[in-house]
C-alpha positions, 0 to 999 in steps of 0.5 A, a space after each residue: 500500500 502506498 503511504 498516504 502523505 496528506 496528514 491532518 488534524 481532526 478538530 470539531 468534526 473537521 480535518 485540517 492540514 498543514 496550511 499555516 502550521 509547523 510540520 515534522 517529518 514522519 520516517 519509515 524506521 526500516 528504510 529511513 525514508 521520509 514518508 510525509 510531513 505531519 502538521 503540528 497543532 498550535 495553541 489556537 488548535 488546542 483551544 479549538 479542540 477544548 471548546 469543541 469538546 466542552 460544547 459536545 459533552 452535554 449532548 453526548 452525555 445525554 445520548 442514550 446508550 443504544 445510540 452510543 453503542 451503535 456508533 461504536 459498533 460502526 467504528 469497529 466495523 470500519 476498522 475491521 473492513 480496512 484492517 489490511 490497509 491500516 496495518 500496512 500504514 502502521 508497519 511503514 510508520 512503526 516497523 512491526 511485521 505487518 501481520 502483527 500490525 493487522 492484528 493490532 487493528 483488529 484488537 482496536 476494533 474489539 475494544 470498540 465492540 466490547 465497550 459498545 456492549 459494556 456500556 449497556 451493562 453499567 448498572 447502579 445499585 439500590 440500597 435498603 431503606 425504610 418504606 417510602 425512601 430510596 437511596 441509589 448509587 449510580 455512575 456518571 461520565 467524568 467530563 472532557 477527557 485528554 488521552 496521551 498514547 505511545 508509538 509501540 501499539 499506537 492504534 490499540 492503546 488509543 482505542 482502549 482509552 477512546 472506546 471506554 471514554 466514549 462509552 461512558 459518555 465523555 468527550 475526548 481530546 487525544 494526542 497520539 504519537 507523532 511518529 505514527 499519525 496515518 494509522 491513528 488517524 484511521 481511528 478518527 476516520 472510523 468514528 467520523 464515518 460511524 456518525 459520532 457527533 462533531 466535537 465529541 472526539 478530537 485528534 491533535 498531533 503536536 509537540 508532546 510537552 506543549 500539548 500536555 501542558 496546554 490541555 492540562 492547564 485548562 479547566 475544561 479537561 477533567 480526566 487524563 489518561 496516559 501510557 508511557 514512561 515513569 518519568 513522564 508519568 510523574 511529570 503529568 502527575 505534577 501538572 494534574 495536581 494544580 487542577 485536581 484532575 483524575 489520572 490513569 497512568 500505565 507506566 513502564 515495566 521490567 517484567 520478570 519471568 520465573 521458570 521452574 524445573 518441572 516444566 517441559 523446557 522445549 515447549 516453554 522455550 517455544 513460547 518464550 522466545 517469540 513473545 520476547 521479540 514481539 514488536 522488537 521487545 518494544 512492549 511494556 509487558 515484554 518478558 525481560 528478566 528471566 530467572 531460571 531454576 538452577 537445574 535447567 539453567 544451562 539447557 535454558 540458555 542453550 535452547 533460548 540462544 539457538 532459537 534467538 539466532 533463528 529469528 528472522 529480522 527484516 522489513 515488516 512489510 516483507 513476508 517471513 519477517 518475524 521481527 522488524 526494526 526498532 522504531 527510533 534511531 535513538 533506541 539503538 545506542 540506548 539498547 547497545 549501551 545497556 548491553 555494553 554495561 552488562 558485558 563490562 560487569 561480567 555478563 555473557 552474550 549468548 546470542 546477538 548483542 549488536 546493531 545490524 548496520 542498516 536503518 534501525 535494525 538490532 540483533 535479537 539478544 540474550 544476555 546470560 549470567 547478568 549481575 544484579 548491578 548491571 543497568 539492564 537488570 534495573 532499567 527497562 531496555 524496551 528493545 530486543 534483549 533478554 537477560 537471564 540468571 539462575 535461582 535456587 528456590 521459590 523464595 529466591 525467585 519471588 525476592 528477585 521478581 519483586 525487587 524492582 520498583 516496577 510492577 506492571 506484568 510478571 510471568 511464571 512457568 510451573 506445573 505445580 498447582 500450589 506453587 502457581 497459587 503462591 506465585 499468583 498471590 505473592 508476585 507484586 504486579 498488576 497482571 500475572 501470567 501463569 504458563 501463558 502470556 494472555 494478560 491483555 484483552 478487551 474484557 481484562 483490566 490492564 494496569 500496574 502497581 508501584 512505579 508502573 502506575 495506577 488505574 486500569 484500562 480494559 474490562 469494566 474497570 476501564 469504563 469506571 475510570 471515566 466515571 464518577 460515583 454519585 449517591 442519590 437519596 430520596 424520601 
C-alpha cells in the first residue's frame, strides 16, 4: 500500500492540514525514508479542540446508550473492513511485521465492540431503606477527557482509552504519537464515518510537552489518561495536581519471568522466545528478566540462544519477517549501551548483542549470567534483549521478581498447582501470567502497581475510570 502523505488534524468534526502550521517529518524506521510531513497543532488548535469538546459533552452525555453503542459498533466495523490497509500504514510508520500490525487493528476494533456492549451493562445499585425512601448509587461520565498514547501499539492503546471514554459518555481530546499519525488517524476516520457527533472526539498531533501542558492547564479537561514512561508519568502527575484532575497512568515495566524445573523446557522455550521479540521487545509487558531454576539453567540458555539466532529480522512489510526494526534511531545506542554495561560487569552474550548496520535494525539478544548491578537488570531496555540468571528456590525467585520498583506484568512457568497459587498471590504486579502470556484483552483490566502506575484500562474497570460515583437519596 502506498503511504498516504496528506496528514491532518481532526478538530470539531473537521480535518485540517498543514496550511499555516509547523510540520515534522514522519520516517519509515526500516528504510529511513521520509514518508510525509505531519502538521503540528498550535495553541489556537488546542483551544479549538477544548471548546469543541466542552460544547459536545452535554449532548453526548445525554445520548442514550443504544445510540452510543451503535456508533461504536460502526467504528469497529470500519476498522475491521480496512484492517489490511491500516496495518500496512502502521508497519511503514512503526516497523512491526505487518501481520502483527493487522492484528493490532483488529484488537482496536474489539475494544470498540466490547465497550459498545459494556456500556449497556453499567448498572447502579439500590440500597435498603425504610418504606417510602430510596437511596441509589449510580455512575456518571467524568467530563472532557485528554488521552496521551505511545508509538509501540499506537492504534490499540488509543482505542482502549477512546472506546471506554466514549462509552461512558465523555468527550475526548487525544494526542497520539507523532511518529505514527496515518494509522491513528484511521481511528478518527472510523468514528467520523460511524456518525459520532462533531466535537465529541478530537485528534491533535503536536509537540508532546506543549500539548500536555496546554490541555492540562485548562479547566475544561477533567480526566487524563496516559501510557508511557515513569518519568513522564510523574511529570503529568505534577501538572494534574494544580487542577485536581483524575489520572490513569500505565507506566513502564521490567517484567520478570520465573521458570521452574518441572516444566517441559522445549515447549516453554517455544513460547518464550517469540513473545520476547514481539514488536522488537518494544512492549511494556515484554518478558525481560528471566530467572531460571538452577537445574535447567544451562539447557535454558542453550535452547533460548539457538532459537534467538533463528529469528528472522527484516522489513515488516516483507513476508517471513518475524521481527522488524526498532522504531527510533535513538533506541539503538540506548539498547547497545545497556548491553555494553552488562558485558563490562561480567555478563555473557549468548546470542546477538549488536546493531545490524542498516536503518534501525538490532540483533535479537540474550544476555546470560547478568549481575544484579548491571543497568539492564534495573532499567527497562524496551528493545530486543533478554537477560537471564539462575535461582535456587521459590523464595529466591519471588525476592528477585519483586525487587524492582516496577510492577506492571510478571510471568511464571510451573506445573505445580500450589506453587502457581503462591506465585499468583505473592508476585507484586498488576497482571500475572501463569504458563501463558494472555494478560491483555478487551474484557481484562490492564494496569500496574508501584512505579508502573495506577488505574486500569480494559474490562469494566476501564469504563469506571471515566466515571464518577454519585449517591442519590430520596424520601
